[in-house]
MARRO-459328 format. One record per residue (C-alpha): residue number from 1; y, x, z; residue in three letters. Coordinates in steps of 0.2 Angstrom, whole numbers. Example, Ala and Ser with C-alpha at 12.3 -4.5 7.8 and 13.67 -1.06 7.14 Angstrom:
ATOM   num      py      px      pz   residuo
ATOM     1     -22      62      39       Ala
ATOM     2      -5      68      36       Ser
END
This chain:
ATOM   num      py      px      pz   residuo
ATOM     1      19    -108     257       Met
ATOM     2      14    -122     245       Thr
ATOM     3      10    -116     228       Lys
ATOM     4       9    -125     211       Asn
ATOM     5     -10    -128     209       Thr
ATOM     6      -8    -128     190       Lys
ATOM     7     -16    -112     183       Lys
ATOM     8      -2    -103     173       Ile
ATOM     9      -8     -88     163       Leu
ATOM    10       1     -71     166       Leu
ATOM    11       1     -68     148       Val
ATOM    12       0     -80     133       Asp
ATOM    13     -12     -70     122       Phe
ATOM    14     -11     -75     104       Pro
ATOM    15     -25     -85      97       Glu
ATOM    16     -24     -75      81       Glu
ATOM    17     -20     -57      79       Val
ATOM    18     -16     -46      64       Asp
ATOM    19     -31     -49      52       Glu
ATOM    20     -30     -32      44       Lys
ATOM    21     -30     -22      60       Asn
ATOM    22     -36     -34      73       His
ATOM    23     -24     -27      86       Val
ATOM    24      -8     -32      93       Lys
ATOM    25       2     -17      98       Ile
ATOM    26      16     -23     110       Tyr
ATOM    27      33     -16     111       Gly
ATOM    28      40      -6     125       Glu
ATOM    29      51     -20     131       Thr
ATOM    30      39     -34     129       Ser
ATOM    31      32     -45     143       Tyr
ATOM    32      15     -38     140       Glu
ATOM    33      21     -20     143       Asn
ATOM    34      30     -26     159       Gln
ATOM    35      14     -34     165       Ile
ATOM    36       5     -17     162       Ala
ATOM    37      18      -8     171       Val
ATOM    38      18     -21     185       Leu
ATOM    39      -1     -22     187       Ser
ATOM    40      -3      -3     188       His
ATOM    41      11      -2     201       Tyr
ATOM    42       4     -16     211       Ile
ATOM    43     -14      -8     212       His
ATOM    44      -9      10     213       Asn
ATOM    45       5       8     226       Asn
ATOM    46      13      24     220       Arg
ATOM    47      31      30     217       Glu
ATOM    48      40      23     202       Val
ATOM    49      43      38     191       Glu
ATOM    50      59      32     182       Ser
ATOM    51      73      20     185       Lys
ATOM    52      68      11     168       Glu
ATOM    53      51       7     175       His
ATOM    54      58       0     190       Lys
ATOM    55      69     -12     180       Ile
ATOM    56      54     -17     170       Glu
ATOM    57      45     -22     186       Ile
ATOM    58      59     -32     192       Ile
ATOM    59      60     -41     175       Ser
ATOM    60      42     -44     175       Ala
ATOM    61      42     -52     193       Ile
ATOM    62      57     -63     188       Arg
ATOM    63      47     -69     173       Glu
ATOM    64      32     -72     185       Phe
ATOM    65      43     -83     196       Ile
ATOM    66      49     -93     181       Ser
ATOM    67      31     -95     174       Arg
ATOM    68      23     -99     190       Lys
ATOM    69      36    -112     195       Gln
ATOM    70      36    -110     214       Phe
ATOM    71      41    -126     222       Arg
ATOM    72      49    -118     237       Gln
ATOM    73      64    -106     238       Asn
ATOM    74      54     -92     247       Ile
ATOM    75      54     -84     230       Ile
ATOM    76      67     -89     218       Ser
ATOM    77      75     -83     202       Glu
ATOM    78      92     -82     212       Glu
ATOM    79      85     -67     222       Met
ATOM    80      94     -50     220       Thr
ATOM    81      85     -36     212       Asp
ATOM    82      82     -28     229       Glu
ATOM    83      74     -43     236       Glu
ATOM    84      63     -44     220       Ile
ATOM    85      59     -26     223       Trp
ATOM    86      53     -30     241       Asn
ATOM    87      41     -43     234       Val
ATOM    88      33     -29     223       Ala
ATOM    89      31     -18     239       Glu
ATOM    90      22     -32     248       Ser
ATOM    91      11     -40     234       Pro
ATOM    92       0     -50     245       Leu
ATOM    93      13     -58     255       Gln
ATOM    94      18     -72     244       Tyr
ATOM    95       2     -75     233       Gly
ATOM    96      12     -72     218       Leu
ATOM    97       0     -59     211       Phe
ATOM    98     -16     -68     215       Asp
ATOM    99     -22     -65     197       Asp
ATOM   100     -21     -46     200       Phe
ATOM   101     -33     -47     215       Phe
ATOM   102     -44     -62     213       Asn
ATOM   103     -55     -53     200       Val
ATOM   104     -74     -49     199       Pro
ATOM   105     -71     -30     199       Phe
ATOM   106     -58     -24     211       Pro
ATOM   107     -55      -6     214       Ala
ATOM   108     -63       1     230       Pro
ATOM   109     -52       1     246       Gln
ATOM   110     -55      19     250       Asn
ATOM   111     -59      28     234       Pro
ATOM   112     -67      45     233       Lys
ATOM   113     -59      50     217       Phe
ATOM   114     -47      44     203       Thr
ATOM   115     -49      42     185       Phe
ATOM   116     -41      36     169       Ile
ATOM   117     -49      24     157       Asp
ATOM   118     -43      28     139       Leu
ATOM   119     -48      17     124       Phe
ATOM   120     -54       6     138       Ala
ATOM   121     -61      -8     128       Gly
ATOM   122     -68     -21     141       Ile
ATOM   123     -70      -8     155       Gly
ATOM   124     -88      -1     153       Gly
ATOM   125     -83      16     159       Phe
ATOM   126     -72       8     173       Arg
ATOM   127     -87      -2     181       Ile
ATOM   128     -98      14     180       Ala
ATOM   129     -85      24     189       Phe
ATOM   130     -80      11     201       Gln
ATOM   131     -98       9     206       Asn
ATOM   132     -98      27     211       Leu
ATOM   133     -83      25     222       Gly
ATOM   134     -68      29     210       Gly
ATOM   135     -52      21     207       Lys
ATOM   136     -44      19     190       Cys
ATOM   137     -26      23     190       Val
ATOM   138     -22      21     172       Tyr
ATOM   139     -30      11     157       Ser
ATOM   140     -25      10     139       Ser
ATOM   141     -32      -2     126       Glu
ATOM   142     -23      -9     111       Phe
ATOM   143     -35     -23     105       Asp
ATOM   144     -26     -40     111       Ala
ATOM   145     -42     -49     115       Lys
ATOM   146     -50     -34     124       Ala
ATOM   147     -34     -33     135       Gln
ATOM   148     -36     -52     139       Glu
ATOM   149     -54     -48     145       Thr
ATOM   150     -49     -33     154       Tyr
ATOM   151     -35     -42     164       Leu
ATOM   152     -47     -56     169       Ala
ATOM   153     -60     -44     176       Asn
ATOM   154     -50     -30     184       Tyr
ATOM   155     -33     -38     187       Gly
ATOM   156     -24     -25     177       Glu
ATOM   157     -16     -26     160       Met
ATOM   158     -20     -10     150       Pro
ATOM   159      -6      -1     142       Phe
ATOM   160      -5      -2     123       Gly
ATOM   161      -4      11     109       Asp
ATOM   162      -9      28     116       Ile
ATOM   163      -1      37     102       Thr
ATOM   164      17      33     109       Lys
ATOM   165      25      45     121       Glu
ATOM   166      32      30     130       Ser
ATOM   167      14      23     133       Thr
ATOM   168       8      40     139       Lys
ATOM   169      23      42     151       Ser
ATOM   170      15      30     163       Tyr
ATOM   171       0      41     166       Ile
ATOM   172       1      48     183       Pro
ATOM   173       3      66     185       Lys
ATOM   174     -13      69     195       Asp
ATOM   175     -30      62     193       Phe
ATOM   176     -48      68     194       Asp
ATOM   177     -57      63     178       Val
ATOM   178     -52      57     161       Leu
ATOM   179     -64      45     153       Cys
ATOM   180     -64      39     135       Gly
ATOM   181     -75      31     122       Gly
ATOM   182     -63      37     108       Phe
ATOM   183     -64      26      92       Pro
ATOM   184     -80      30      83       Cys
ATOM   185     -78      21      66       Gln
ATOM   186     -72      37      58       Ala
ATOM   187     -88      46      63       Phe
ATOM   188    -101      32      62       Ser
ATOM   189    -116      33      51       Leu
ATOM   190    -111      17      43       Ala
ATOM   191     -95      16      33       Gly
ATOM   192     -85      29      24       Arg
ATOM   193     -86      42      38       Arg
ATOM   194     -69      50      35       Leu
ATOM   195     -68      59      52       Gly
ATOM   196     -52      67      55       Phe
ATOM   197     -45      62      38       Lys
ATOM   198     -45      44      45       Asp
ATOM   199     -27      44      50       Glu
ATOM   200     -28      28      61       Thr
ATOM   201     -43      32      70       Arg
ATOM   202     -51      49      69       Gly
ATOM   203     -35      58      74       Thr
ATOM   204     -34      48      90       Leu
ATOM   205     -46      61      98       Phe
ATOM   206     -30      73      98       Phe
ATOM   207     -22      61     110       Glu
ATOM   208     -36      65     122       Ile
ATOM   209     -32      83     119       Glu
ATOM   210     -14      81     122       Asp
ATOM   211     -17      72     139       Ile
ATOM   212     -29      85     145       Leu
ATOM   213     -17      99     141       Lys
ATOM   214      -3      90     150       Lys
ATOM   215     -12      83     165       His
ATOM   216     -27      95     168       Gln
ATOM   217     -39      84     177       Pro
ATOM   218     -54      92     185       Lys
ATOM   219     -66      85     171       Ala
ATOM   220     -68      73     157       Phe
ATOM   221     -81      62     150       Phe
ATOM   222     -81      57     132       Leu
ATOM   223     -93      45     122       Glu
ATOM   224     -95      43     104       Asn
ATOM   225    -108      38      90       Val
ATOM   226    -123      48      86       Lys
ATOM   227    -116      51      69       Gly
ATOM   228    -103      63      76       Leu
ATOM   229    -116      76      77       Val
ATOM   230    -120      77      59       Cys
ATOM   231    -103      72      52       His
ATOM   232     -96      84      39       Asn
ATOM   233    -111      96      42       Gly
ATOM   234    -107      97      60       Gly
ATOM   235     -89     104      57       Lys
ATOM   236     -81      89      65       Thr
ATOM   237     -90      91      81       Leu
ATOM   238     -87     109      81       Lys
ATOM   239     -68     106      79       Thr
ATOM   240     -68      94      93       Ile
ATOM   241     -77     106     105       Leu
ATOM   242     -65     120     100       Glu
ATOM   243     -50     109     104       His
ATOM   244     -57     104     121       Leu
ATOM   245     -60     123     125       Asp
ATOM   246     -42     127     120       Asn
ATOM   247     -36     113     131       Ala
ATOM   248     -43     123     146       Gly
ATOM   249     -60     116     148       Tyr
ATOM   250     -78     123     149       Asn
ATOM   251     -88     111     138       Val
ATOM   252    -106     107     142       Val
ATOM   253    -116     106     126       Pro
ATOM   254    -116      88     120       Pro
ATOM   255    -131      78     122       Gln
ATOM   256    -137      61     114       Ile
ATOM   257    -143      49     127       Leu
ATOM   258    -152      32     123       Asn
ATOM   259    -147      17     134       Ala
ATOM   260    -165      11     134       Met
ATOM   261    -169      26     145       Asp
ATOM   262    -157      20     159       Tyr
ATOM   263    -162       3     163       Gly
ATOM   264    -156      -9     148       Val
ATOM   265    -168     -15     134       Pro
ATOM   266    -158      -9     120       Gln
ATOM   267    -161       6     108       His
ATOM   268    -144      13     108       Arg
ATOM   269    -141      32     105       Glu
ATOM   270    -124      39     109       Arg
ATOM   271    -117      57     111       Ile
ATOM   272    -110      61     127       Tyr
ATOM   273     -97      76     130       Ile
ATOM   274     -93      82     147       Val
ATOM   275     -81      96     152       Gly
ATOM   276     -74     105     167       Phe
ATOM   277     -57     113     170       Arg
ATOM   278     -60     132     168       Lys
ATOM   279     -51     137     184       Asp
ATOM   280     -64     127     194       Leu
ATOM   281     -76     141     190       Asp
ATOM   282     -90     129     187       Ile
ATOM   283    -105     136     178       Asn
ATOM   284    -109     123     165       Ile
ATOM   285    -127     127     167       Asp
ATOM   286    -126     118     184       Asp
ATOM   287    -123     102     175       Phe
ATOM   288    -138      92     169       His
ATOM   289    -137      77     159       Tyr
ATOM   290    -148      63     168       Pro
ATOM   291    -166      63     165       Thr
ATOM   292    -173      46     158       Pro
ATOM   293    -175      34     172       Met
ATOM   294    -186      21     163       Thr
ATOM   295    -200      25     151       Thr
ATOM   296    -215      18     144       Gly
ATOM   297    -221       3     154       Asn
ATOM   298    -207       4     166       Asn
ATOM   299    -194       1     153       Arg
ATOM   300    -185     -16     154       Pro
ATOM   301    -189     -29     141       Lys
ATOM   302    -178     -40     132       Phe
ATOM   303    -186     -54     141       Arg
ATOM   304    -178     -48     157       Asp
ATOM   305    -161     -51     150       Val
ATOM   306    -165     -67     140       Met
ATOM   307    -156     -83     144       Glu
ATOM   308    -167     -92     157       Lys
ATOM   309    -162    -109     151       Glu
ATOM   310    -162    -117     134       Glu
ATOM   311    -146    -111     124       Val
ATOM   312    -134    -121     114       Ser
ATOM   313    -140    -126      96       Val
ATOM   314    -125    -117      89       Lys
ATOM   315    -135    -101      92       Tyr
ATOM   316    -149    -107      81       Tyr
ATOM   317    -149    -102      62       Leu
ATOM   318    -148    -115      49       Ser
ATOM   319    -162    -116      36       Thr
ATOM   320    -150    -111      22       Thr
ATOM   321    -144     -96      32       Tyr
ATOM   322    -162     -91      35       Val
ATOM   323    -166     -92      17       Glu
ATOM   324    -151     -82      13       Thr
ATOM   325    -157     -68      25       Leu
ATOM   326    -174     -68      17       Ile
ATOM   327    -168     -66       0       Arg
ATOM   328    -156     -52       5       His
ATOM   329    -169     -42      14       Lys
ATOM   330    -181     -44      -1       Ala
ATOM   331    -167     -37     -13       Arg
ATOM   332    -165     -22      -2       His
ATOM   333    -184     -19       0       Glu
ATOM   334    -186     -19     -19       Ala
ATOM   335    -172      -6     -20       Ala
ATOM   336    -181       5      -7       Gly
ATOM   337    -169       1       7       His
ATOM   338    -172      -4      25       Gly
ATOM   339    -158     -16      27       Phe
ATOM   340    -160     -34      32       Gly
ATOM   341    -163     -45      46       Tyr
ATOM   342    -175     -41      60       Lys
ATOM   343    -183     -52      73       Ile
ATOM   344    -186     -43      89       Ile
ATOM   345    -201     -44     100       Asp
ATOM   346    -194     -51     117       Ile
ATOM   347    -207     -40     126       Asp
ATOM   348    -199     -25     118       Gly
ATOM   349    -182     -18     117       Val
ATOM   350    -167     -24     106       Ala
ATOM   351    -160     -14      92       Asn
ATOM   352    -142      -7      95       Ala
ATOM   353    -129     -21      96       Ile
ATOM   354    -115     -17      84       Val
ATOM   355     -99     -25      78       Val
ATOM   356    -101     -37      63       Gly
ATOM   357    -114     -49      57       Gly
ATOM   358    -127     -35      55       Met
ATOM   359    -127     -32      74       Gly
ATOM   360    -133     -50      76       Arg
ATOM   361    -144     -51      61       Glu
ATOM   362    -154     -36      67       Cys
ATOM   363    -157     -44      84       Asn
ATOM   364    -163     -61      80       Leu
ATOM   365    -177     -68      91       Leu
ATOM   366    -189     -83      92       Ile
ATOM   367    -185     -95     105       Asp
ATOM   368    -194    -112     103       Lys
ATOM   369    -186    -120     119       Arg
ATOM   370    -173    -130     109       Leu
ATOM   371    -175    -149     111       Thr
ATOM   372    -159    -155     102       Asn
ATOM   373    -158    -150      84       Phe
ATOM   374    -142    -160      81       Thr
ATOM   375    -129    -147      74       Pro
ATOM   376    -112    -145      84       Ile
ATOM   377    -105    -134      71       Thr
ATOM   378    -103    -136      52       His
ATOM   379    -119    -129      44       Ile
ATOM   380    -127    -129      27       Lys
ATOM   381    -145    -137      28       Gly
ATOM   382    -152    -141      45       Glu
ATOM   383    -156    -131      61       Val
ATOM   384    -172    -122      58       Asn
ATOM   385    -188    -128      67       Arg
ATOM   386    -195    -110      69       Asp
ATOM   387    -185    -106      84       Gly
ATOM   388    -175     -92      75       Ile
ATOM   389    -158     -89      84       Arg
ATOM   390    -146     -76      87       Lys
ATOM   391    -143     -69     104       Met
ATOM   392    -129     -76     115       Thr
ATOM   393    -114     -66     121       Pro
ATOM   394    -121     -66     138       Arg
ATOM   395    -137     -58     132       Glu
ATOM   396    -126     -44     123       Trp
ATOM   397    -117     -42     140       Ala
ATOM   398    -133     -39     149       Arg
ATOM   399    -140     -27     135       Leu
ATOM   400    -124     -16     139       Gln
ATOM   401    -127     -17     158       Gly
ATOM   402    -113     -29     162       Phe
ATOM   403    -116     -40     178       Pro
ATOM   404    -117     -59     176       Asp
ATOM   405    -101     -59     186       Thr
ATOM   406     -92     -52     172       Phe
ATOM   407     -80     -65     164       Lys
ATOM   408     -81     -69     146       Ile
ATOM   409     -64     -77     143       Val
ATOM   410     -64     -76     124       Val
ATOM   411     -72     -85     110       Ala
ATOM   412     -90     -79     104       Asp
ATOM   413     -83     -69      89       Ala
ATOM   414     -72     -59     100       Ser
ATOM   415     -85     -57     114       Ala
ATOM   416     -98     -50     101       Tyr
ATOM   417     -85     -38      95       Lys
ATOM   418     -81     -32     113       Gln
ATOM   419     -99     -30     119       Phe
ATOM   420    -104     -22     103       Gly
ATOM   421     -90      -9     105       Asn
ATOM   422     -93      -6     123       Ser
ATOM   423    -102       8     131       Val
ATOM   424    -119       5     140       Ala
ATOM   425    -114       5     158       Ile
ATOM   426    -131      12     166       Pro
ATOM   427    -131      27     155       Ala
ATOM   428    -113      31     158       Ile
ATOM   429    -115      29     177       Gln
ATOM   430    -130      40     177       Ala
ATOM   431    -121      54     168       Thr
ATOM   432    -105      51     178       Ala
ATOM   433    -115      53     194       Glu
ATOM   434    -120      70     188       Gln
ATOM   435    -103      75     183       Leu
ATOM   436     -95      70     200       Leu
ATOM   437    -108      79     210       Gln
ATOM   438    -105      94     200       Thr
ATOM   439     -87      94     205       Ile
ATOM   440     -91      88     222       Arg
ATOM   441     -81      72     222       Leu
ATOM   442     -96      62     228       Ile
END
């Protein structure tokens, strides 16, 4: 069949989203939600659980046909609903769903186990679990730009707002492992640290509890910031563990792992929480968090993930910006604070990459390979001649363990945010391997 060679996007993602919340929560009848329903159905090949879902799939396919502008009438808008449904049953036959399959990280053909990816971000958990032979059967993420990146790399549109019962209704009845890097802003050492009093973020943990109670997977694996340990004198973590116990799980004492011990040159400490369904009679003492894989001289260096070629001048700081950073740091030092920019040793490890300017300013480096100092963006002053630059989004991706085949399809500002919010894949994968071996899924 001859197809239109023009690339037509499945979803027209907004260039701008809500400046206050930085998210786009799509409605139940929106095209984005239809794409989520359709992509999950196409990949999981399971029974549609309601007539309404089937109607959504048919509607989404009709929209596909309209957007892709097929030249022949093998697929047309005049087809009956039943004929359209047959298209969904044979997704590879017409090439209509190529965008779902021609992706860098497809699901394994013969999976050993299944998992769901909550608060999915750009899929750090997904890559780790897929590397171990698992298949993701449900994903949820409400940041519009992260959804765009997720779709481009896995061929699946994550569902939106997990607090809505309609969103949770698409979770399959049975799956093996629940994964989730639930929102950490409410527990972070930076910021106001409101914890469960933060109505928009902290309480999202209870959505995990609700799903665990209803679906009872064999195990769960949660990740959060180190600050969760000491938040509210430890009471917040204690509350979380009590709720996980009440949901029917034996919880392994949480542990803080550092990403730099597992193959990436980034000092990134995060708390990991693992639990097993009580009726499996698993002794939690049989589970062991992974021992460090790289230490001392064996530890990777930033040089190992550094761009091999000269990078764009846009990553180099202006003289005015450098002077501002120097004054800012001096003020904090005079006040006895340790805040301020940092220039890393490229033969050492990077500081934790985090969202916001601080994450970039604490990970500046000296790279004197620049040959063209003509600015390509509007700057004050001129490009500095000392070689001071910020890291590139691809370097941030490598610091989190993302392969170079991972597609960066958003602007730099969004890419920094996405990688800064992500999990470190190698540390997640090492822990996931221990979890899956404990419940004998691998």
